[in-house]
KEVOZA-735389 format. One record per residue (C-alpha): residue in three letters; x, y, z; chain; residue number from 1. Coordinates in pm, whole numbers, plus 50000, padded with zeros to 5 digits. Each point is the difference from the previous one (the first is absolute). Layout:
// KEVOZA-735389
   resn       u       v       w   chain   resi
    ALA       X       Y       Z       A    NUM
...
This chain:
// KEVOZA-735389
   resn       u       v       w   chain   resi
    UNK   61764   09207   67726       A      1
    UNK   49819   50151   50299       A      2
    UNK   49727   49821   50196       A      3
    UNK   49743   50266   49908       A      4
    UNK   50080   49970   49631       A      5
    UNK   49960   49624   50012       A      6
    UNK   49664   50034   50174       A      7
    UNK   49885   50250   49740       A      8
    UNK   50089   49764   49714       A      9
    UNK   49916   49664   50149       A     10
    UNK   49693   50109   50199       A     11
    UNK   49895   49884   50345       A     12
    UNK   49994   49637   50099       A     13
    UNK   49712   49804   49850       A     14
    UNK   49787   49737   50162       A     15
    UNK   50222   49733   49847       A     16
    UNK   50324   50154   50131       A     17
    UNK   50029   49747   50279       A     18
    UNK   50074   49735   49736       A     19
    UNK   50279   50207   49847       A     20
    UNK   50358   50067   50099       A     21
    UNK   49966   50380   50015       A     22
    UNK   50375   50053   49996       A     23
    UNK   50033   49798   49683       A     24
    UNK   49707   50185   49844       A     25
    UNK   50150   50339   50081       A     26
    UNK   50337   49890   49865       A     27
    UNK   49835   49902   49673       A     28
    UNK   49810   50329   49986       A     29
    UNK   50322   50195   50047       A     30
    UNK   50161   49797   49725       A     31
    UNK   49708   50069   49765       A     32
    UNK   50009   50374   50070       A     33
    UNK   50374   50005   49933       A     34
    UNK   49939   49797   49686       A     35
    UNK   49754   50262   49875       A     36
    UNK   50270   50264   50022       A     37
    UNK   50269   49780   49847       A     38
    UNK   49776   49898   49708       A     39
    UNK   49923   50366   49939       A     40
    UNK   50371   50076   50006       A     41
    UNK   50065   49734   49735       A     42
    UNK   49775   50186   49755       A     43
    UNK   50163   50334   50082       A     44
    UNK   50349   49853   49957       A     45
    UNK   49896   49873   49657       A     46
    UNK   49886   50351   49905       A     47
    UNK   50326   50145   50131       A     48
    UNK   50188   49760   49773       A     49
    UNK   49789   50052   49688       A     50
    UNK   49998   50381   50025       A     51
    UNK   50373   50022   50071       A     52
    UNK   49940   50182   50329       A     53
    UNK   50245   49787   50193       A     54
    UNK   50271   50038   49734       A     55
    UNK   49969   50378   50000       A     56
    UNK   49971   50044   50377       A     57
    UNK   50307   49785   50057       A     58
    UNK   50205   50275   49832       A     59
    UNK   49833   50295   50173       A     60
    UNK   50070   50192   50317       A     61
    UNK   49698   50051   50231       A     62
    UNK   49728   50146   49780       A     63
    UNK   49642   50123   50008       A     64
    UNK   49725   49816   49815       A     65
    UNK   49996   50285   49746       A     66
    UNK   50368   49955   49921       A     67
    UNK   49969   49620   49981       A     68
    UNK   49709   50041   49758       A     69
    UNK   50206   50235   49781       A     70
    UNK   50298   49767   49996       A     71
    UNK   49790   49699   49907       A     72
    UNK   49761   50180   49764       A     73
    UNK   49704   49867   50200       A     74
    UNK   49688   50163   50143       A     75
    UNK   50072   50153   50341       A     76
    UNK   49668   49903   50158       A     77
    UNK   50057   49632   49923       A     78
    UNK   50363   50019   50106       A     79
    UNK   49900   50158   50333       A     80
    UNK   49745   49730   50077       A     81
    UNK   50245   49726   49905       A     82
    UNK   50257   50161   50229       A     83
    UNK   49743   49981   50279       A     84
    UNK   49989   49623   49962       A     85
    UNK   50379   49983   49989       A     86
    UNK   50041   50209   50315       A     87
    UNK   49736   49817   50206       A     88
    UNK   50149   49675   49876       A     89
    UNK   50344   50112   50120       A     90
    UNK   50160   49969   49657       A     91
    UNK   50060   50372   49947       A     92
    UNK   50093   50250   50274       A     93
    UNK   49809   50327   50048       A     94
    UNK   50113   50329   50155       A     95
    UNK   49674   50164   50106       A     96
    UNK   50164   50339   50062       A     97
    UNK   50157   50023   49655       A     98
    UNK   49731   49785   49837       A     99
    UNK   50271   49801   49824       A    100
    UNK   50031   49631   49918       A    101
    UNK   50310   49779   49993       A    102
    UNK   50056   49645   49873       A    103
    UNK   50271   49850   50225       A    104
    UNK   50292   49847   49810       A    105
    UNK   49945   49668   50176       A    106
    UNK   49643   49988   49869       A    107
    UNK   50102   50115   49653       A    108
    UNK   50238   49705   49989       A    109
    UNK   49694   49773   49993       A    110
    UNK   49753   50211   49802       A    111
    UNK   50172   50143   49693       A    112
    UNK   50096   49867   49660       A    113
    UNK   50363   50065   50093       A    114
    UNK   49960   49728   50264       A    115
    UNK   49985   49735   49727       A    116
    UNK   49898   49663   50137       A    117
    UNK   49933   50151   50344       A    118
    UNK   49729   50232   49866       A    119
    UNK   49691   49878   50186       A    120
    UNK   49773   50279   49874       A    121
    UNK   49990   49843   49655       A    122
    UNK   49879   49671   50148       A    123
    UNK   49705   50181   50160       A    124
    UNK   49845   50038   49655       A    125
    UNK   49885   49639   50023       A    126
    UNK   49723   50084   50244       A    127
    UNK   49825   50232   49756       A    128
    UNK   50049   49747   49718       A    129
    UNK   49852   49717   50204       A    130
    UNK   49727   50215   50149       A    131
    UNK   49878   50089   49651       A    132
    UNK   49868   49644   49955       A    133
    UNK   49856   49944   50346       A    134
    UNK   49640   49981   49876       A    135
    UNK   50092   49753   49726       A    136
    UNK   50188   49778   50249       A    137
    UNK   49710   50008   50247       A    138
    UNK   49773   49879   49721       A    139
    UNK   50239   49709   49937       A    140
    UNK   49986   49906   50368       A    141
    UNK   49628   49949   49948       A    142
    UNK   49991   49852   49649       A    143
    UNK   50345   49852   49943       A    144
    UNK   50233   50058   49707       A    145
    UNK   50253   50279   49977       A    146
    UNK   50072   50360   49898       A    147
    UNK   50177   50049   49667       A    148
    UNK   50316   50207   49954       A    149
    UNK   49822   50275   49807       A    150
    UNK   49803   50098   50311       A    151
    UNK   50316   50107   50185       A    152
    UNK   50065   50373   49955       A    153
    UNK   50374   50078   49973       A    154
    UNK   50107   49644   50081       A    155
    UNK   50263   49976   49725       A    156
    UNK   50136   50345   50082       A    157
    UNK   50048   49921   50370       A    158
    UNK   50133   49652   49925       A    159
    UNK   50260   50146   49764       A    160
    UNK   50113   50238   50273       A    161
    UNK   50039   49712   50244       A    162
    UNK   50190   49802   49738       A    163
    UNK   50241   50290   49957       A    164
    UNK   50087   49984   50370       A    165
    UNK   50008   49627   50071       A    166
    UNK   50107   49855   49664       A    167
    UNK   50138   50245   49746       A    168
    UNK   50235   50181   50237       A    169
    UNK   50143   49670   50127       A    170
    UNK   50031   49801   49677       A    171
    UNK   50370   50030   49924       A    172
    UNK   50141   50016   50351       A    173
    UNK   49776   49760   50192       A    174
    UNK   49757   49794   49790       A    175
    UNK   50200   49875   49700       A    176
    UNK   50294   49887   50220       A    177
    UNK   49765   49754   50174       A    178
    UNK   50070   49773   49703       A    179
    UNK   50379   49977   49961       A    180
    UNK   50116   50069   49646       A    181
    UNK   49665   50141   49886       A    182
    UNK   50130   50352   49944       A    183
    UNK   50281   49867   49783       A    184
    UNK   49755   49791   49795       A    185
    UNK   49781   50306   49945       A    186
    UNK   50307   50192   49887       A    187
    UNK   50079   49732   49742       A    188
    UNK   49640   49981   49881       A    189
    UNK   49708   49776   50102       A    190
    UNK   49622   49989   49953       A    191
    UNK   49785   50123   50289       A    192
    UNK   49625   49995   50070       A    193
    UNK   49809   50174   50280       A    194
    UNK   49660   49877   50112       A    195
    UNK   49768   50274   50130       A    196
    UNK   50233   50282   49898       A    197
    UNK   49760   50287   50072       A    198
    UNK   50140   50323   49860       A    199
    UNK   50327   49823   49928       A    200
    UNK   50225   50211   50221       A    201
    UNK   50232   49714   50096       A    202
    UNK   50013   49841   49655       A    203
    UNK   50066   50333   49828       A    204
    UNK   50290   50071   50232       A    205
    UNK   50145   49656   49926       A    206
    UNK   49967   50065   49626       A    207
    UNK   50197   50321   50047       A    208
    UNK   50264   49832   50213       A    209
    UNK   50048   49696   49776       A    210
    UNK   49964   50092   49631       A    211
    UNK   50120   49657   49880       A    212
    UNK   49709   49825   50172       A    213
    UNK   49638   49998   49882       A    214
    UNK   49700   50053   50225       A    215
    UNK   49628   49924   49980       A    216
    UNK   49736   50111   50249       A    217
    UNK   49646   49864   50041       A    218
    UNK   49715   50152   50201       A    219
    UNK   49628   49935   50017       A    220
    UNK   49904   50369   49984       A    221
    UNK   50023   50230   49699       A    222
    UNK   50064   50328   50186       A    223
    UNK   50341   49909   50145       A    224
    UNK   50113   49831   49677       A    225
    UNK   49917   50315   49801       A    226
    UNK   50200   50200   50252       A    227
    UNK   50293   49756   49984       A    228
    UNK   50011   50006   49619       A    229
    UNK   50003   50379   49998       A    230
    UNK   50277   50023   50261       A    231
    UNK   50219   49750   49811       A    232
    UNK   49944   50183   49672       A    233
    UNK   50098   50333   50157       A    234
    UNK   50328   49843   50107       A    235
    UNK   50058   49862   49651       A    236
    UNK   50025   49640   50124       A    237
    UNK   49983   49735   49729       A    238
    UNK   50072   49696   50217       A    239
    UNK   49671   49999   50192       A    240
    UNK   49636   49920   49919       A    241
    UNK   49682   50012   50207       A    242
    UNK   49676   49813   49943       A    243
    UNK   49656   49988   50160       A    244
    UNK   49955   49635   50090       A    245
    UNK   49818   49774   50242       A    246
    UNK   50283   49766   50101       A    247
    UNK   49765   49729   50124       A    248
    UNK   50131   49689   49828       A    249
    UNK   50324   50185   49910       A    250
    UNK   50200   49765   49778       A    251
    UNK   50303   50104   49796       A    252
    UNK   50229   49696   50033       A    253
    UNK   50374   50060   50006       A    254
    UNK   49980   50364   49895       A    255
    UNK   50162   50189   50289       A    256
    UNK   50312   50001   50214       A    257
    UNK   49852   50213   50277       A    258
    UNK   49641   50042   50121       A    259
    UNK   49894   50274   50242       A    260
    UNK   49688   50056   50211       A    261
    UNK   49993   50289   50246       A    262
    UNK   49704   49978   50241       A    263
    UNK   49788   49847   49726       A    264
    UNK   49956   49624   50044       A    265
    UNK   49756   50005   50291       A    266
    UNK   49763   50225   49800       A    267
    UNK   49970   49755   49711       A    268
    UNK   49686   49809   49909       A    269
    UNK   50189   49669   50004       A    270
    UNK   50339   50050   50168       A    271
    UNK   50091   49631   49979       A    272
    UNK   49959   49988   49622       A    273
    UNK   50196   50324   49962       A    274
    UNK   50288   49859   50203       A    275
    UNK   49997   49680   49793       A    276
    UNK   50003   50208   49684       A    277
    UNK   50293   50207   50125       A    278
    UNK   50193   49681   50075       A    279
    UNK   49934   49868   49649       A    280
    UNK   50097   50332   49844       A    281
    UNK   50352   49990   50142       A    282
    UNK   50292   49860   49808       A    283
    UNK   50252   49769   50173       A    284
    UNK   50173   50204   50268       A    285
    UNK   49716   50251   50004       A    286
    UNK   49905   50197   50311       A    287
    UNK   49667   50116   50139       A    288
    UNK   50032   50304   50227       A    289
    UNK   49682   50066   50198       A    290
    UNK   49922   50275   50249       A    291
    UNK   49698   49942   50223       A    292
    UNK   49860   50096   50337       A    293
    UNK   50210   49917   50308       A    294
    UNK   49735   49816   50198       A    295
    UNK   49928   49650   50121       A    296
    UNK   49733   49775   49855       A    297
    UNK   49879   49947   50358       A    298
    UNK   49791   50272   50165       A    299
    UNK   50137   49937   50347       A    300
    UNK   50352   50072   49877       A    301
    UNK   49892   50337   49861       A    302
    UNK   49866   50121   50335       A    303
    UNK   50249   50264   50110       A    304
    UNK   50130   50059   49647       A    305
    UNK   50065   50378   49969       A    306
    UNK   49780   50016   49689       A    307
    UNK   49776   49698   50060       A    308
    UNK   49675   50196   50019       A    309
    UNK   50089   50198   49689       A    310
    UNK   50076   49679   49808       A    311
    UNK   49663   49843   50076       A    312
    UNK   49826   50329   49927       A    313
    UNK   50161   50049   49660       A    314
    UNK   49925   49636   49926       A    315
    UNK   49630   50040   50081       A    316
    UNK   49976   50328   49810       A    317
    UNK   50218   49912   49700       A    318
    UNK   50225   49696   49961       A    319
    UNK   49745   49731   50084       A    320
    UNK   49705   50171   49838       A    321
    UNK   50163   50068   49660       A    322
    UNK   50077   49629   49974       A    323
    UNK   49647   49901   50103       A    324
    UNK   49866   50244   49739       A    325
    UNK   50147   49763   49740       A    326
    UNK   49848   49695   50174       A    327
    UNK   50352   49939   50122       A    328
    UNK   50170   49839   50298       A    329
    UNK   49995   50318   50214       A    330
    UNK   50322   49909   50178       A    331
    UNK   50026   50342   50157       A    332
    UNK   50293   50208   50115       A    333
    UNK   50091   49763   50284       A    334
    UNK   50027   49681   49797       A    335
    UNK   50335   49998   50177       A    336
    UNK   50349   49867   49954       A    337
    UNK   49910   49642   50103       A    338
    UNK   49735   49961   49730       A    339
    UNK   50205   50198   49749       A    340
    UNK   50297   49768   50043       A    341
    UNK   49778   49691   49971       A    342
    UNK   49836   50132   49682       A    343
    UNK   50336   50086   49846       A    344
    UNK   50127   49648   50063       A    345
    UNK   49675   49849   49869       A    346
    UNK   50049   50209   49686       A    347
    UNK   50335   49830   49942       A    348
    UNK   50254   50227   50167       A    349
    UNK   50237   49769   50185       A    350
    UNK   50208   50281   50150       A    351
    UNK   49820   50282   50185       A    352
    UNK   50178   50259   50214       A    353
    UNK   49818   50268   50202       A    354
    UNK   50165   50324   50109       A    355
    UNK   49906   50329   50160       A    356
    UNK   50166   50331   49920       A    357
    UNK   50081   50280   50248       A    358
    UNK   49818   50266   49799       A    359
    UNK   49671   49807   49971       A    360
    UNK   49799   49889   50303       A    361
    UNK   49699   49914   49782       A    362
    UNK   50134   49727   49772       A    363
    UNK   50184   49670   49984       A    364
    UNK   50220   49930   49697       A    365
    UNK   49999   49655   49842       A    366
    UNK   50263   49864   49764       A    367
    UNK   49874   49681   49837       A    368
    UNK   50208   49795   49759       A    369
């Protein structure tokens, strides 16, 4: 950034400037200006994902905005303005002579649905979801309490998409093998419960894969359970059920062979009681497979984490507040592996193993027996 630009934004030195490190101030100003552009880009990337623009452009030769609009079935004026953000943000290339736009293959590899788990554009949807409750969260800063799930526009939709990438796609090849022999047990037929199942993407896939096993999913919210029931019915599955349920005080002694919780425990009103209930629900030899955020319980250890700021942000704007809305513990996203392991052992799990998987930089995977 040029000196003149910085002066225009930051203004001339004030009477208090002698007490400031001007170099440090200017460095922070430059960072904030860059942040403004990057935050704007996050919203535009989300729109590119939701409208399918990236998916279509990845298959096109250099094209005008009119042609891109025809191919996507979108309004040209909106497409052209979106392309302006993409070009100035150096995501899409522009030939000013031909007035054509190109999505480089290297960028498409990180921005399209074909990219699978490497599709970062889908993750950008979170900023609009979280931003939709900013006023409600600000009120809670002042008055205490939390923001309920029903305030979050599109939360379950975006969460299901993330689940598809981090959990569903990796179930057979990466996640189930974390517990040796589990796949074979599912083949023979066991009873499975999932806590906080959302739209049931993972559980429904397991029910398809293992018809001899039976599956039950619980979630606090009605919308995702309705969706899950409909999806299972469309597939003709008879070995799976879903139920709207607050799992606080969950207690079904000796009923299951396998319990699952994918990014769900830290959101609970009373995580400790849920973990104790899961332990009691397992039969001898039962397994609890838990996916949760790959962070430390200690703030200083999360400094420098590639997604540390995002974790604390999503905690403030969702994970912590939905728990506090129930007068809950409000553990937050970064309850961390140290506390998670302690709570699992306190719940009665004598054997706890923690793994990370190559495809998933967000989560740790716990196998508790």
